[in-house]
C-alpha positions in Angstrom: 0.1 -0.1 0.1 2.9 2.3 0.7 4.2 2.2 -2.8 0.9 3.0 -4.4 1.0 6.7 -3.8 4.6 7.2 -5.1 3.7 5.0 -8.2 0.7 7.2 -8.8 2.8 10.4 -8.2 5.6 9.2 -10.7 4.5 8.1 -14.1 7.3 6.9 -16.6 8.0 10.3 -18.0 8.4 11.9 -14.6 10.7 8.8 -13.4 12.7 9.2 -16.4 13.0 13.0 -16.0 14.1 12.5 -12.2 16.7 9.9 -13.1 18.1 12.2 -15.9 18.3 15.1 -13.4 20.1 12.9 -10.8 22.5 11.9 -13.3 23.1 15.4 -14.4 23.7 16.5 -10.8 26.3 13.7 -10.4 28.0 13.8 -13.8 28.7 17.6 -14.2 30.5 18.2 -10.9 32.4 14.8 -11.6 33.6 16.3 -14.8 34.3 19.5 -13.4 36.4 18.5 -10.5 37.8 15.1 -11.2 38.6 15.2 -15.0 41.8 17.3 -15.8 41.3 20.4 -17.7 43.5 19.2 -20.6 40.8 16.5 -21.2 37.9 16.8 -23.8 35.6 15.4 -21.2 36.4 18.4 -18.7 33.4 20.8 -18.0 34.7 24.2 -17.2 33.5 26.2 -14.2 31.8 28.6 -16.7 29.6 25.8 -18.1 28.7 24.6 -14.3 27.5 28.1 -13.6 25.7 28.2 -16.8 23.9 24.9 -16.4 23.1 26.1 -12.8 21.3 29.1 -14.3 19.5 26.9 -16.7 18.1 24.7 -13.5 16.8 27.8 -11.9 15.3 28.9 -15.2 13.7 25.5 -15.4 12.3 25.9 -11.7 10.7 29.3 -12.8 9.2 27.5 -15.8 7.8 24.9 -13.7 6.1 27.3 -11.3 4.4 29.0 -14.4 3.2 25.6 -15.8 1.6 24.7 -12.5 -0.6 27.9 -12.7 -1.0 28.1 -16.5 -1.1 24.5 -17.7 -3.2 23.2 -14.9 -5.3 26.0 -13.5 -5.5 28.4 -16.7 -3.8 31.4 -14.8 -1.5 33.1 -17.5 0.8 35.3 -15.3 3.1 37.7 -17.2 4.6 38.9 -14.1 6.2 35.9 -12.6 9.5 37.5 -13.0 8.6 39.6 -10.0 8.5 36.7 -7.6 11.8 35.4 -9.0 13.4 38.7 -8.7 12.2 39.2 -5.1 13.5 35.8 -3.9 16.8 36.7 -5.7 16.9 40.1 -3.9 16.4 38.2 -0.6 19.4 36.1 -1.2 21.3 39.1 -2.5 20.6 41.0 0.8 22.1 38.1 2.7 25.2 37.9 0.6 25.9 41.6 0.9 25.6 41.3 4.7 28.3 38.6 4.5 30.9 41.1 2.8 31.4 43.0 6.1 34.7 44.9 6.1 35.8 43.4 2.9 33.9 46.1 0.8 35.3 48.8 -0.9 34.5 51.2 2.0 35.3 48.6 4.7 32.0 49.3 6.5 31.0 46.5 8.9 27.3 47.2 8.7 26.5 49.1 5.6 26.9 47.8 2.0 29.0 49.8 -0.2 26.2 51.3 -2.2 24.5 52.8 1.0 28.0 54.3 2.1 28.2 55.8 -1.4 24.8 57.2 -1.2 25.6 58.6 2.4 23.3 56.5 4.3 24.1 56.4 7.9 22.2 53.5 9.2 20.9 50.3 8.1 17.2 50.2 6.9 14.8 48.2 9.2 14.0 45.8 6.4 17.6 44.7 6.2 17.7 43.7 9.7 18.2 40.0 10.2 19.6 39.3 6.7 22.9 38.6 8.2 21.5 35.1 9.3 21.1 32.7 6.5 17.9 31.2 8.3 16.2 34.4 8.2 17.0 35.1 4.6 15.7 31.7 3.8 12.3 32.4 5.5 12.2 35.7 3.5 13.0 33.9 0.3 9.5 32.1 0.6 7.8 34.6 2.7 8.5 37.8 0.7 7.1 36.5 -2.8 4.4 34.3 -1.1 3.1 37.2 0.7 3.1 39.4 -2.4 1.3 36.8 -4.4 -1.2 35.9 -1.6 -2.2 39.7 -1.4 -2.3 40.1 -5.2 -4.1 37.0 -5.6 -6.6 37.9 -2.9 -7.7 40.9 -4.5 -7.6 39.8 -8.2 -9.3 36.3 -7.7 -12.0 37.7 -5.3 -12.9 40.3 -7.9 -13.1 37.4 -10.5 -10.3 38.9 -12.9 -9.6 36.3 -15.3 -7.9 35.8 -18.7 -6.2 38.6 -20.6 -7.2 41.1 -17.9 -5.3 39.2 -15.3 -2.4 38.9 -17.5 -2.3 42.7 -17.9 -2.4 43.3 -14.2 0.4 41.0 -13.5 2.7 42.5 -16.0 1.6 46.0 -14.6 2.6 44.8 -11.1 6.1 43.5 -12.2 6.6 46.9 -14.2 5.7 49.0 -11.1 8.2 46.9 -9.0 10.8 47.4 -11.6 10.3 51.3 -11.6 10.5 51.2 -7.6 13.5 49.1 -7.4 15.4 51.4 -9.8 15.2 54.1 -7.3 18.2 54.7 -5.0 16.0 55.7 -2.0 14.5 52.2 -2.1 17.5 50.9 -0.5 18.3 47.9 -2.8 21.2 49.4 -4.9 19.2 51.4 -7.4 19.9 50.4 -11.1 23.2 48.8 -10.2 21.5 46.3 -7.8 23.4 44.1 -5.6 26.8 42.6 -6.4 30.4 41.9 -5.5 29.3 39.1 -3.4 32.2 37.2 -1.4 30.9 34.0 0.2 27.8 32.2 1.2 27.5 30.2 4.3 31.2 30.7 4.6 32.2 29.4 1.3 33.8 31.6 -1.5 31.0 32.0 -4.2 33.7 32.0 -6.9 35.4 28.7 -5.9 34.9 25.8 -8.2 33.6 23.6 -5.2 30.9 26.1 -4.2 29.8 26.4 -7.9 29.2 22.7 -7.9 27.6 22.7 -4.5 25.2 25.3 -5.9 24.4 23.3 -9.1 23.8 20.1 -7.0 21.6 22.2 -4.6 19.6 23.8 -7.7 19.0 20.3 -9.1 17.9 19.1 -5.6 15.4 22.2 -5.4 14.2 21.3 -8.9 13.5 17.9 -7.8 11.6 19.0 -4.7 9.6 21.5 -6.6 8.7 18.9 -9.3 7.6 16.4 -6.7 5.3 19.1 -5.2 3.9 19.9 -8.5 3.1 16.2 -9.3 1.7 15.9 -5.9 -0.5 18.8 -6.5 -1.7 17.8 -10.1 -2.4 14.2 -9.3 -4.5 14.7 -6.3 -8.1 15.7 -6.2 -7.1 19.2 -5.7 -5.3 19.0 -9.1 -8.4 17.8 -10.7 -10.3 20.7 -9.3 -7.7 22.8 -10.9 -8.2 21.3 -14.3 -11.8 21.8 -14.0 -11.4 25.6 -13.1 -9.1 25.9 -16.2 -11.5 24.1 -18.5 -15.0 25.6 -16.9 -14.5 28.0 -14.3 -18.1 29.0 -14.1 -19.4 25.4 -13.9 -16.9 24.6 -11.2 -18.2 27.2 -9.2 -21.6 26.3 -9.9 -21.0 23.0 -8.4 -19.9 24.4 -5.1 -16.2 24.7 -5.2 -14.7 27.8 -3.8 -12.6 28.6 -7.1 -10.9 31.7 -5.5 -9.6 29.8 -2.8 -8.0 27.0 -5.1 -6.5 29.8 -7.3 -5.1 31.6 -4.4 -3.4 28.6 -3.1 -1.8 27.5 -6.2 -0.9 31.0 -7.2 0.9 31.5 -3.9 2.6 28.1 -4.1 3.9 29.0 -7.6 5.3 32.3 -6.3 7.3 30.6 -3.5 8.6 28.3 -6.0 9.6 31.1 -8.3 11.2 32.8 -5.3 13.5 29.7 -4.5 14.6 29.7 -8.2 15.6 33.3 -8.0 17.5 32.8 -4.7 19.6 30.1 -6.2 20.1 32.1 -9.5 21.9 35.0 -7.6 24.9 33.6 -6.1 25.5 31.7 -9.3 25.4 34.7 -11.7 26.7 37.3 -9.1 24.4 40.0 -9.3 20.7 40.9 -8.9 19.3 44.3 -10.4 16.0 45.8 -11.3 16.2 44.5 -14.8 15.2 41.2 -13.4 11.7 42.7 -13.0 11.4 43.6 -16.7 8.0 42.3 -18.1 10.0 40.9 -21.2 11.8 38.3 -18.9 8.3 37.1 -17.7 7.1 36.9 -21.2 10.1 34.9 -22.2 9.4 32.4 -19.4 6.0 31.8 -20.5 7.6 31.2 -24.1 9.8 28.5 -22.4 6.6 26.7 -21.2 4.7 27.0 -24.5 7.8 25.7 -26.4 8.0 22.7 -24.0 4.4 21.9 -23.5 1.8 23.5 -21.5 0.3 21.3 -18.6 3.1 18.7 -18.9 5.6 19.8 -16.1 8.6 18.1 -17.8 7.8 20.0 -20.9 8.4 23.4 -19.0 11.8 22.3 -17.9 12.7 21.0 -21.5 11.5 24.3 -22.9 13.7 26.3 -20.3 16.7 24.3 -21.4 15.9 24.5 -25.1 15.2 28.3 -25.3 18.0 29.4 -23.1 20.7 27.3 -24.8 19.4 28.8 -28.0 19.6 32.3 -26.3 23.3 31.5 -25.3 24.1 30.5 -28.8 22.4 33.4 -30.7 23.5 36.2 -28.4 27.2 35.4 -28.8 29.0 36.9 -31.9 27.4 38.5 -35.0 24.0 36.6 -34.1 23.3 38.7 -31.2 21.3 41.4 -32.9 18.9 38.6 -34.3 17.9 36.7 -31.1 14.6 38.6 -30.6 13.7 37.7 -34.1 14.6 34.3 -33.5 12.5 34.1 -30.2 9.7 35.5 -31.9 9.7 33.1 -34.7 10.0 30.2 -32.4 6.9 31.4 -30.5 4.8 31.7 -33.7 6.2 28.6 -35.1 5.4 26.6 -31.9 1.8 28.2 -31.7 1.0 27.3 -35.3 2.9 24.1 -35.8 3.2 22.6 -32.1 0.2 24.1 -30.1 0.9 21.4 -27.6 4.6 22.0 -27.3 7.2 19.4 -27.5 6.5 17.0 -24.7 2.7 17.7 -25.5 3.0 16.6 -29.0 5.0 13.7 -28.3 2.3 12.5 -25.7 -0.3 13.1 -28.0 1.3 11.1 -30.7 2.2 8.2 -28.4 -1.6 8.0 -27.2 -2.7 8.1 -30.7 -0.3 5.3 -31.5 -1.6 3.2 -28.5 -5.1 3.9 -29.5 -4.6 2.6 -33.1 -3.0 -0.4 -32.0 -5.7 -1.2 -29.5 -8.5 -1.0 -32.2 -7.5 -4.3 -34.1 -7.4 -6.1 -30.8 -10.9 -4.9 -29.8 -12.3 -5.9 -33.3 -10.8 -9.3 -33.0 -11.9 -9.9 -29.4 -15.7 -10.8 -30.4 -14.6 -13.2 -33.1 -12.2 -14.9 -30.7 -15.1 -15.5 -28.3 -17.0 -17.2 -31.0 
């Protein structure tokens, strides 16, 4: 009996995904730390950090797929939760610098000294402790999502109107964080990090630890999403996506379901942002840009909405393409490629990569079962 919930939670594609992710988390650090740099199998520290960034993007895509693919909530502002989680981690990393900063101030970050701040703002208190920062990584984006969702869903704002409001939310936050008097570094953001939990952020071992931690976080987020979508709660979410008015008529509190899954998704995005920051070394207001949130939606569309694994695949495929096209002479054409990719997926693969594959496999099984069903009556005679 104990194995049944796990079997229901992990179908074949989910199990394959987790096995590949575990192998990825073991192979990449091994090739980086144990294989000599002269070997063709060696993975550079740059690639380790790049793969870690892709994993964080995959978590963000997963959080969007949970609400868009299963509840029909198209958020064009999920980058805001990603950035808030990143700022929470960045504030902790800034407090760890201490006297090693340019101005050697044991309390104030360098940008506050430069701007003639005389004391640490109240909302920076506690960020010198990792436990407090970890709490804020969940609490800050979760609280924002809860308050936003409370008003939006109780007002029954849906569809394109909700998408526009989420986009306006992240744009307003971007404008606010650009201001120096907000106390978050202005347009320069937070950077020049030294260490995390006593480990040098730039060291090879730390980079690999962060990669493994990101893979572990993605695994946990994926299992949480699977637990949600395979439960009765997930069935109600799908019903809300397909027929919200009918679901409400049947007596379900649609607003409560939406609010819970939206808040959960925001917390997942916050964790992704928190793991992203120490691997890229900076967090600034540009992460709030609405274009980033729209791009994350494209990842999900390319991989396959409502599949979970498709969101992860889409994040890897699109961001690898971005890395390829934004280097060298191809850089000016990336936005054209991204737009063309989205149009091509919408017209040719509306289910996305994974969604199309699952549809094709289901059709193949159905065609194979028809002759068997037709032969069954003759066999009985």
